[in-house]
Backbone as JSON, one array per atom type, in Angstrom:
{
  "sequence": "MPKIKKIKKIKKVKKIKEKKVKVKAGKKNIPVPLRSANKNTYTPEIKVEIKKIKKQATEKRLYEVKDFVVYPKHGVGKITAIDKASIGQIEIQFYKIFVEKEKLTLTVPINQQVNLRPISSVNQINKCVSILKSKPKIKRTMWSRRAQEYDQKINSGKIYELAEVVKDLNKNSDIIADQSYSERQLFEKAYERLKSEFEAVLQVSPEEVSKKMDKALGRNQNITETE",
  "N": [[23.54, 122.34, 244.46], [25.08, 124.58, 245.66], [27.57, 124.18, 244.45], [27.28, 124.85, 241.74], [26.92, 127.65, 241.84], [29.47, 128.59, 242.56], [31.0, 128.05, 240.28], [29.87, 129.85, 238.42], [30.66, 132.32, 239.49], [33.42, 132.3, 239.12], [33.62, 132.41, 236.35], [32.67, 135.0, 235.86], [34.66, 136.59, 236.99], [36.8, 136.06, 235.27], [35.88, 137.25, 232.88], [35.86, 139.95, 233.56], [38.57, 140.46, 233.92], [39.58, 140.12, 231.32], [38.34, 142.27, 230.02], [39.61, 144.45, 231.2], [42.22, 144.2, 230.25], [41.88, 144.65, 227.51], [41.1, 147.31, 227.45], [43.39, 148.58, 228.4], [45.24, 147.94, 226.42], [44.12, 149.28, 224.27], [44.39, 151.95, 224.98], [47.05, 152.53, 224.59], [47.38, 152.95, 221.88], [46.21, 155.37, 221.33], [46.71, 158.57, 220.07], [48.4, 161.25, 221.68], [47.5, 164.54, 221.99], [49.28, 167.7, 221.69], [49.57, 169.93, 224.45], [48.63, 173.28, 224.78], [49.61, 176.61, 225.97], [47.31, 177.61, 227.15], [45.2, 175.83, 229.18], [42.73, 174.84, 228.5], [42.59, 174.53, 225.76], [43.74, 172.76, 222.79], [46.51, 172.15, 220.69], [47.16, 171.0, 217.41], [49.56, 168.39, 216.45], [52.56, 169.39, 214.88], [53.98, 168.65, 211.78], [57.23, 168.46, 210.58], [58.64, 169.24, 207.52], [61.15, 167.62, 205.73], [63.52, 168.56, 203.54], [65.1, 166.98, 200.89], [68.28, 167.08, 199.48], [69.21, 166.69, 196.24], [71.79, 164.8, 195.06], [74.48, 163.48, 193.14], [75.53, 160.21, 193.74], [78.64, 159.73, 195.26], [81.77, 158.47, 194.22], [85.12, 157.41, 194.53], [87.19, 158.65, 192.05], [88.87, 156.75, 189.75], [90.06, 156.71, 187.29], [91.67, 158.32, 184.51], [91.8, 160.59, 181.68], [92.73, 159.02, 178.62], [93.33, 156.62, 179.78], [93.2, 153.05, 179.71], [90.43, 150.92, 179.99], [88.25, 148.21, 181.02], [85.15, 147.29, 179.92], [82.68, 145.1, 180.83], [80.71, 144.0, 178.92], [81.58, 144.87, 176.47], [84.32, 144.9, 176.21], [87.77, 146.0, 175.9], [88.37, 149.47, 176.24], [89.11, 152.98, 175.63], [89.46, 155.83, 177.64], [88.26, 158.81, 176.57], [87.33, 161.3, 177.33], [86.21, 163.25, 180.18], [83.24, 164.26, 181.15], [80.56, 166.62, 182.04], [77.08, 166.75, 182.85], [73.72, 167.99, 183.14], [70.91, 166.56, 184.46], [67.68, 167.04, 184.91], [67.54, 168.23, 188.13], [69.92, 167.29, 188.87], [73.4, 167.06, 188.77], [75.61, 165.36, 186.75], [78.6, 163.52, 186.42], [80.53, 161.94, 183.91], [82.22, 159.27, 182.16], [83.58, 159.21, 178.87], [84.0, 156.6, 176.76], [85.87, 155.02, 174.31], [85.46, 152.23, 172.33], [87.46, 150.56, 170.36], [87.44, 148.18, 168.82], [84.77, 147.68, 168.32], [83.97, 150.05, 167.29], [82.63, 151.95, 168.88], [81.22, 154.34, 171.13], [81.01, 154.69, 174.54], [79.02, 155.91, 177.25], [79.56, 156.35, 180.5], [78.4, 156.85, 183.71], [80.21, 158.3, 186.45], [79.58, 157.5, 189.01], [78.82, 154.95, 188.58], [80.99, 153.43, 188.07], [81.7, 151.02, 189.02], [81.14, 149.08, 187.24], [83.26, 149.09, 185.56], [86.67, 148.02, 185.03], [90.22, 148.19, 185.64], [92.76, 147.61, 183.1], [94.5, 144.47, 182.79], [97.45, 143.31, 184.6], [100.93, 142.68, 183.65], [101.72, 140.27, 184.76], [99.25, 138.99, 185.07], [98.57, 138.67, 182.4], [100.55, 136.87, 181.62], [99.73, 134.68, 183.11], [97.36, 134.13, 181.81], [98.37, 133.22, 179.38], [99.49, 130.82, 180.18], [97.13, 129.5, 180.83], [95.99, 129.25, 178.3], [97.75, 127.42, 177.22], [97.17, 125.1, 178.57], [95.27, 121.96, 178.85], [92.15, 121.64, 177.15], [88.87, 121.72, 178.69], [86.62, 119.17, 178.4], [83.24, 118.98, 178.08], [80.26, 117.1, 178.52], [77.71, 117.98, 178.37], [74.64, 119.42, 176.98], [74.94, 121.36, 173.97], [73.63, 123.87, 173.83], [73.38, 124.62, 176.48], [76.06, 124.77, 177.26], [76.93, 126.75, 175.53], [75.6, 128.96, 176.54], [76.85, 129.21, 179.03], [79.47, 129.78, 178.19], [79.05, 132.26, 176.95], [78.27, 133.83, 179.12], [80.65, 133.85, 180.56], [82.31, 135.22, 178.77], [81.15, 137.77, 178.81], [81.54, 138.47, 181.43], [83.71, 139.99, 182.08], [85.99, 139.14, 183.29], [89.3, 138.3, 182.98], [90.59, 135.8, 183.17], [88.51, 133.95, 182.91], [87.77, 134.52, 180.35], [90.05, 133.68, 178.96], [89.82, 130.95, 179.45], [87.55, 130.25, 177.96], [88.48, 130.68, 175.34], [90.5, 128.75, 175.27], [89.0, 126.35, 175.69], [87.31, 126.27, 173.46], [89.02, 126.2, 171.37], [90.28, 124.66, 168.43], [92.74, 123.97, 167.49], [93.28, 124.56, 164.86], [92.66, 126.29, 161.72], [90.63, 125.48, 160.17], [87.4, 125.66, 159.02], [85.49, 123.65, 159.0], [85.99, 122.15, 161.24], [84.66, 123.25, 163.37], [81.41, 124.15, 164.6], [79.05, 126.65, 163.43], [78.08, 128.34, 165.52], [79.89, 127.71, 167.55], [82.28, 128.66, 166.48], [81.71, 131.37, 166.28], [81.48, 132.16, 169.0], [84.06, 131.5, 169.83], [85.66, 133.26, 168.28], [84.73, 135.73, 169.23], [85.52, 135.66, 171.95], [88.27, 135.32, 171.56], [89.04, 137.72, 170.22], [88.39, 139.62, 172.17], [90.17, 138.93, 174.23], [92.56, 139.25, 172.88], [92.58, 142.03, 172.37], [92.98, 143.04, 174.93], [95.47, 141.99, 175.53], [96.98, 143.47, 173.67], [96.69, 146.11, 174.69], [97.92, 145.92, 177.17], [100.53, 144.81, 176.73], [101.47, 146.53, 174.81], [102.06, 146.1, 172.06], [102.04, 145.19, 168.53], [99.0, 144.13, 166.79], [99.52, 141.86, 165.2], [101.75, 140.64, 166.39], [100.64, 139.96, 168.85], [98.7, 138.11, 168.07], [100.37, 136.04, 167.11], [101.61, 135.29, 169.49], [99.43, 134.37, 171.05], [98.4, 132.33, 169.37], [100.52, 130.59, 169.32], [100.6, 129.72, 171.97], [98.17, 128.39, 172.01], [98.65, 126.41, 170.24], [98.03, 126.63, 167.59], [99.57, 127.28, 165.4], [101.28, 125.23, 164.93], [101.25, 123.34, 162.84], [101.96, 124.96, 160.71], [104.62, 125.74, 161.28], [105.87, 123.27, 161.19], [105.67, 122.52, 158.48], [107.21, 124.45, 157.3]],
  "CA": [[23.29, 123.75, 244.12], [26.2, 125.47, 245.95], [28.67, 123.96, 243.5], [26.96, 125.59, 240.5], [27.15, 129.08, 242.12], [30.91, 128.83, 242.53], [31.44, 128.04, 238.88], [29.41, 131.1, 237.82], [31.49, 133.42, 240.0], [34.74, 132.21, 238.47], [33.44, 132.89, 234.97], [32.52, 136.46, 235.91], [35.98, 137.16, 237.27], [37.58, 135.95, 234.04], [35.38, 138.24, 231.93], [36.3, 141.27, 234.03], [40.0, 140.57, 233.64], [39.73, 140.27, 229.88], [37.92, 143.62, 229.66], [40.65, 145.37, 231.65], [43.35, 144.08, 229.35], [41.5, 145.27, 226.25], [41.08, 148.76, 227.66], [44.78, 149.01, 228.51], [45.87, 147.83, 225.1], [43.53, 150.31, 223.43], [44.89, 153.27, 225.38], [48.39, 152.74, 224.06], [47.31, 153.35, 220.48], [45.56, 156.68, 221.2], [47.7, 159.65, 220.01], [48.2, 162.31, 222.69], [47.73, 165.86, 221.38], [50.1, 168.62, 222.47], [48.8, 170.92, 225.23], [49.13, 174.64, 224.61], [49.72, 177.38, 227.22], [45.97, 177.62, 227.71], [44.88, 174.46, 229.57], [41.44, 174.42, 227.94], [42.68, 174.33, 224.31], [44.78, 171.84, 222.32], [47.05, 172.45, 219.35], [47.55, 169.75, 216.72], [51.01, 168.16, 216.29], [53.06, 169.96, 213.62], [54.96, 167.81, 211.11], [58.27, 169.25, 209.92], [59.03, 168.67, 206.24], [62.59, 167.57, 205.52], [63.83, 168.63, 202.12], [66.3, 166.22, 200.52], [69.08, 167.69, 198.42], [69.56, 165.65, 195.28], [73.19, 164.8, 194.65], [74.96, 162.24, 192.56], [76.31, 159.42, 194.69], [80.05, 159.93, 194.94], [82.74, 157.38, 194.3], [86.46, 157.89, 194.23], [87.49, 158.49, 190.64], [90.1, 155.97, 189.6], [90.57, 156.74, 185.93], [91.93, 159.61, 183.87], [91.73, 160.57, 180.22], [93.72, 158.18, 177.94], [93.46, 155.33, 180.47], [92.47, 151.91, 179.16], [89.57, 150.23, 180.96], [87.49, 147.09, 180.45], [83.71, 147.25, 180.19], [82.41, 143.66, 180.65], [79.93, 143.59, 177.74], [82.15, 145.38, 175.21], [85.76, 144.68, 176.18], [88.72, 147.08, 176.2], [88.11, 150.78, 175.67], [90.0, 154.06, 176.07], [88.74, 157.02, 178.1], [88.58, 159.95, 175.71], [86.95, 162.55, 177.99], [85.41, 163.2, 181.4], [82.32, 165.38, 180.94], [79.47, 166.85, 183.0], [75.76, 167.03, 182.26], [72.65, 168.17, 184.12], [69.66, 165.85, 184.17], [66.77, 167.58, 185.92], [68.26, 169.04, 189.11], [71.1, 166.53, 189.26], [74.58, 167.21, 187.92], [76.26, 164.06, 186.64], [79.87, 163.4, 185.73], [80.59, 160.63, 183.25], [83.34, 158.98, 181.26], [83.35, 158.82, 177.49], [84.94, 155.5, 176.5], [85.81, 154.57, 172.92], [85.84, 150.83, 172.12], [87.92, 150.57, 168.97], [87.07, 146.94, 168.11], [83.36, 147.77, 167.92], [83.74, 151.43, 166.82], [81.52, 152.35, 169.75], [81.53, 155.25, 172.24], [80.15, 154.44, 175.7], [78.9, 156.97, 178.25], [79.42, 155.64, 181.79], [78.46, 157.76, 184.87], [81.31, 158.01, 187.37], [79.07, 156.77, 190.18], [78.58, 153.56, 188.17], [82.25, 152.9, 187.57], [81.87, 149.65, 189.51], [81.06, 148.23, 186.05], [84.55, 149.13, 184.87], [87.87, 147.55, 185.74], [91.44, 148.55, 184.92], [93.31, 146.5, 182.32], [95.28, 143.53, 183.59], [98.89, 143.51, 184.72], [101.73, 141.76, 182.83], [101.66, 138.96, 185.43], [97.95, 138.38, 184.74], [98.66, 138.26, 180.99], [101.36, 135.65, 181.6], [98.89, 133.59, 183.62], [96.43, 133.81, 180.72], [99.13, 132.43, 178.4], [99.58, 129.45, 180.74], [95.78, 128.9, 180.7], [95.84, 128.88, 176.89], [98.6, 126.24, 176.96], [96.65, 123.92, 179.27], [94.32, 121.13, 178.09], [90.75, 122.12, 177.24], [87.91, 120.9, 179.45], [85.57, 118.64, 177.52], [81.99, 118.74, 178.8], [79.32, 116.27, 177.76], [76.37, 118.56, 178.46], [74.09, 119.91, 175.71], [75.65, 122.53, 173.46], [72.88, 125.09, 174.17], [73.72, 124.99, 177.86], [77.47, 125.15, 177.27], [77.03, 128.04, 174.83], [75.14, 129.99, 177.48], [77.92, 129.37, 180.02], [80.59, 130.47, 177.54], [78.64, 133.64, 176.72], [78.32, 134.49, 180.43], [82.07, 134.05, 180.89], [82.84, 136.27, 177.9], [80.61, 139.07, 179.25], [81.81, 138.68, 182.86], [84.78, 140.98, 182.23], [87.12, 138.52, 183.99], [90.24, 137.88, 181.93], [90.88, 134.37, 183.27], [87.36, 133.24, 182.34], [87.87, 134.75, 178.9], [91.1, 132.77, 178.47], [89.29, 129.58, 179.52], [86.64, 130.07, 176.82], [89.34, 130.56, 174.15], [91.17, 127.45, 175.37], [88.04, 125.24, 175.55], [86.71, 126.27, 172.11], [90.08, 126.12, 170.37], [90.37, 123.37, 167.72], [94.12, 123.82, 167.01], [93.37, 124.72, 163.4], [91.84, 127.35, 161.14], [89.67, 124.84, 159.26], [86.04, 125.99, 159.45], [84.71, 122.42, 159.17], [86.24, 121.57, 162.56], [83.79, 123.9, 164.35], [80.08, 124.57, 164.15], [78.97, 128.11, 163.25], [77.93, 128.99, 166.82], [81.16, 127.53, 168.27], [83.27, 129.57, 165.89], [81.31, 132.74, 166.66], [81.86, 132.37, 170.4], [85.53, 131.46, 169.89], [86.19, 134.51, 167.72], [84.36, 136.81, 170.14], [86.4, 135.57, 173.12], [89.65, 135.5, 171.07], [89.25, 139.14, 169.94], [88.36, 140.34, 173.46], [91.43, 138.64, 174.91], [93.62, 139.84, 172.06], [92.59, 143.5, 172.57], [93.57, 143.34, 176.24], [96.91, 141.71, 175.37], [97.57, 144.61, 172.95], [96.71, 147.28, 175.56], [98.87, 145.7, 178.28], [101.9, 144.57, 176.24], [101.84, 147.64, 173.92], [102.66, 145.54, 170.83], [101.13, 145.19, 167.38], [98.03, 143.03, 166.76], [100.13, 140.68, 164.59], [102.6, 140.0, 167.4], [99.75, 139.37, 169.85], [98.11, 136.91, 167.45], [101.4, 135.0, 167.1], [101.81, 134.85, 170.87], [98.26, 133.59, 171.46], [98.31, 131.12, 168.55], [101.59, 129.68, 169.75], [100.14, 129.13, 173.23], [97.04, 127.5, 171.69], [99.11, 125.35, 169.34], [97.34, 126.8, 166.3], [100.53, 127.45, 164.31], [102.23, 124.11, 164.94], [101.29, 122.76, 161.5], [102.65, 125.91, 159.82], [106.05, 125.69, 161.57], [106.37, 121.97, 160.74], [105.78, 122.52, 157.02], [108.32, 125.32, 156.95]],
  "C": [[24.45, 124.68, 244.47], [27.36, 125.33, 244.99], [28.45, 124.76, 242.23], [27.23, 127.08, 240.67], [28.63, 129.41, 242.05], [31.45, 128.91, 241.11], [31.06, 129.34, 238.17], [30.26, 132.27, 238.25], [32.85, 133.43, 239.32], [34.68, 132.74, 237.05], [33.33, 134.39, 234.91], [33.86, 137.14, 236.13], [36.85, 137.14, 236.02], [37.18, 136.99, 233.02], [35.85, 139.63, 232.28], [37.77, 141.49, 233.72], [40.27, 140.81, 232.16], [39.38, 141.69, 229.42], [39.0, 144.63, 230.04], [41.85, 145.36, 230.71], [43.07, 144.79, 228.03], [41.54, 146.79, 226.34], [42.5, 149.3, 227.71], [45.48, 149.0, 227.16], [45.37, 148.92, 224.16], [44.09, 151.68, 223.73], [46.26, 153.57, 224.79], [48.38, 153.28, 222.64], [46.71, 154.74, 220.27], [46.63, 157.77, 221.15], [47.37, 160.76, 221.0], [48.48, 163.65, 222.05], [48.59, 166.73, 222.29], [49.22, 169.65, 223.18], [49.44, 172.29, 225.05], [49.24, 175.32, 225.97], [48.38, 177.46, 227.91], [45.53, 176.18, 227.96], [43.61, 173.95, 228.9], [41.49, 174.15, 226.43], [43.84, 173.39, 223.96], [45.23, 172.27, 220.93], [47.47, 171.15, 218.68], [49.07, 169.65, 216.58], [51.46, 168.62, 214.91], [54.14, 169.04, 213.05], [55.95, 168.69, 210.35], [58.69, 168.55, 208.64], [60.55, 168.75, 206.08], [62.86, 167.54, 204.02], [65.15, 167.92, 201.83], [66.99, 166.92, 199.35], [69.55, 166.58, 197.5], [71.0, 165.83, 194.83], [73.54, 163.45, 194.04], [75.77, 161.5, 193.62], [77.78, 159.47, 194.28], [80.84, 158.64, 195.1], [84.09, 157.97, 193.95], [86.78, 157.63, 192.76], [88.85, 157.82, 190.49], [90.79, 156.18, 188.26], [90.73, 158.17, 185.4], [91.78, 159.45, 182.35], [92.94, 159.82, 179.66], [93.99, 156.86, 178.67], [92.67, 154.26, 179.73], [91.67, 151.26, 180.29], [88.84, 149.1, 180.24], [86.04, 147.21, 180.9], [83.24, 145.84, 179.84], [81.73, 143.27, 179.35], [80.54, 144.02, 176.41], [83.67, 145.22, 175.12], [86.56, 145.94, 176.48], [88.33, 148.37, 175.48], [89.07, 151.81, 176.24], [89.17, 155.26, 176.47], [89.19, 158.23, 177.28], [88.26, 161.3, 176.36], [86.21, 162.25, 179.29], [84.53, 164.44, 181.38], [81.3, 165.49, 182.06], [78.18, 167.12, 182.23], [74.74, 167.16, 183.36], [71.39, 167.47, 183.64], [68.67, 166.22, 185.26], [67.54, 168.53, 186.84], [69.55, 168.36, 189.55], [72.23, 166.74, 188.26], [75.36, 165.89, 187.93], [77.57, 164.18, 185.88], [79.95, 162.01, 185.09], [81.84, 160.53, 182.38], [82.82, 158.76, 179.85], [84.43, 157.81, 177.12], [84.77, 155.02, 175.06], [86.33, 153.14, 172.83], [86.18, 150.68, 170.64], [87.45, 149.35, 168.18], [85.64, 147.0, 167.59], [82.99, 149.13, 167.35], [82.55, 152.04, 167.57], [82.0, 153.28, 170.85], [80.52, 155.03, 173.36], [80.15, 155.66, 176.61], [78.6, 156.3, 179.59], [79.5, 156.66, 182.93], [79.54, 157.33, 185.86], [80.82, 157.23, 188.59], [78.68, 155.33, 189.85], [79.84, 152.91, 187.65], [82.58, 151.53, 188.16], [81.79, 148.67, 188.34], [82.37, 148.17, 185.28], [85.63, 148.46, 185.71], [89.1, 147.99, 184.96], [91.94, 147.36, 184.11], [94.26, 145.69, 183.2], [96.75, 143.93, 183.67], [99.61, 142.51, 183.81], [101.7, 140.36, 183.43], [100.35, 138.24, 185.11], [97.91, 137.9, 183.28], [99.45, 136.96, 180.87], [100.58, 134.44, 182.12], [97.87, 133.16, 182.56], [97.11, 132.94, 179.67], [99.25, 130.99, 178.89], [98.23, 128.74, 180.69], [95.56, 128.43, 179.27], [96.63, 127.63, 176.54], [98.04, 124.96, 177.58], [95.61, 123.17, 178.43], [92.9, 121.66, 178.23], [89.87, 121.16, 178.04], [86.8, 120.46, 178.5], [84.35, 118.3, 178.36], [81.02, 117.98, 177.91], [77.88, 116.8, 177.84], [75.91, 119.07, 177.09], [74.78, 121.21, 175.29], [74.95, 123.83, 173.84], [73.23, 125.58, 175.57], [75.17, 125.46, 177.96], [77.67, 126.51, 176.61], [76.61, 129.19, 175.73], [76.2, 130.27, 178.55], [79.11, 130.12, 179.44], [80.26, 131.95, 177.35], [78.69, 134.45, 178.02], [79.76, 134.78, 180.84], [82.68, 135.17, 180.06], [82.41, 137.65, 178.39], [80.83, 139.35, 180.75], [82.85, 139.77, 183.08], [86.0, 140.43, 182.93], [88.05, 137.88, 182.96], [90.55, 136.39, 181.99], [89.75, 133.52, 182.68], [87.34, 133.38, 180.82], [88.9, 133.81, 178.29], [90.63, 131.32, 178.47], [88.36, 129.28, 178.35], [87.45, 129.86, 175.54], [90.0, 129.19, 174.13], [90.2, 126.29, 175.09], [87.44, 125.14, 174.15], [87.76, 126.19, 171.0], [90.16, 124.72, 169.76], [91.76, 123.13, 167.12], [94.27, 123.94, 165.48], [92.49, 125.87, 162.96], [90.8, 126.78, 160.18], [88.26, 125.05, 159.8], [85.22, 124.74, 159.75], [84.88, 121.8, 160.55], [85.33, 122.15, 163.64], [82.42, 124.2, 163.74], [80.07, 126.1, 164.06], [78.91, 128.83, 164.6], [79.2, 128.86, 167.67], [82.19, 128.53, 167.78], [82.97, 131.02, 166.24], [81.76, 133.07, 168.08], [83.38, 132.39, 170.56], [86.13, 132.78, 169.42], [85.9, 135.71, 168.62], [85.3, 136.84, 171.34], [87.85, 135.85, 172.72], [89.96, 136.98, 170.87], [89.26, 139.97, 171.22], [89.7, 140.17, 174.19], [92.59, 139.3, 174.18], [93.72, 141.35, 172.3], [93.2, 143.88, 173.92], [95.07, 143.05, 176.23], [97.61, 142.9, 174.72], [97.74, 145.81, 173.87], [97.76, 147.13, 176.67], [100.31, 145.62, 177.78], [102.41, 145.67, 175.32], [102.61, 147.13, 172.7], [101.61, 145.51, 169.74], [100.15, 144.01, 167.45], [98.61, 141.74, 166.19], [100.98, 139.9, 165.6], [101.76, 139.32, 168.48], [99.12, 138.09, 169.32], [99.1, 135.75, 167.44], [101.6, 134.42, 168.49], [100.66, 133.95, 171.34], [98.15, 132.28, 170.69], [99.37, 130.1, 168.93], [101.19, 128.97, 171.05], [99.01, 128.12, 173.0], [97.45, 126.33, 170.8], [98.49, 125.45, 167.97], [98.32, 126.92, 165.14], [101.57, 126.33, 164.28], [102.38, 123.5, 163.54], [102.07, 123.64, 160.52], [104.17, 125.81, 160.01], [106.65, 124.36, 161.1], [106.59, 121.93, 159.23], [106.94, 123.39, 156.54], [109.66, 124.63, 157.19]]
}
């Protein structure tokens, strides 16, 4: 009998301890109201409203009117104007960019100019020429997958990836039968994008750029041999 009494006492002590912990934890979550000058009254806590001033996120402007820039999905364009417009309570500055190859005018907010890049340097163009001269990479994967990869490279805005697409899809000839319709479409898209940047950087005629690119690709070898 004495052994049973001891066990009961221990259980009671444990219950008391648990209750104390619960009470303490509960007290922490109770909000304390502010006491006023009069000890018998309480004033509720006042929330201060913070008004946010709407402003366009600023970025350092890198481009001026008449500068050439590259927009990844459309290629080389020329800045024709820098305008302002008010949308709601926000004043926005934006570039107007004319893409001659597509006869398209783009409106790009200045705070989103991360999508733009300046045209390449002469050294980068020379590196592109060396890429065009190198051997194409032949992949054995399905054409649908390769076509998707080529399209992503074309729209990446990176000139070296553009040169790689032109090199890999080049068939060293102008014969349509040597390429499927989708291959030729992607090749021409990449070729024209690269050509437009060559023109803007080298400041030469489209004919001279075509000769330079075709020579690097080996597309005019048959013509020179027959002559």
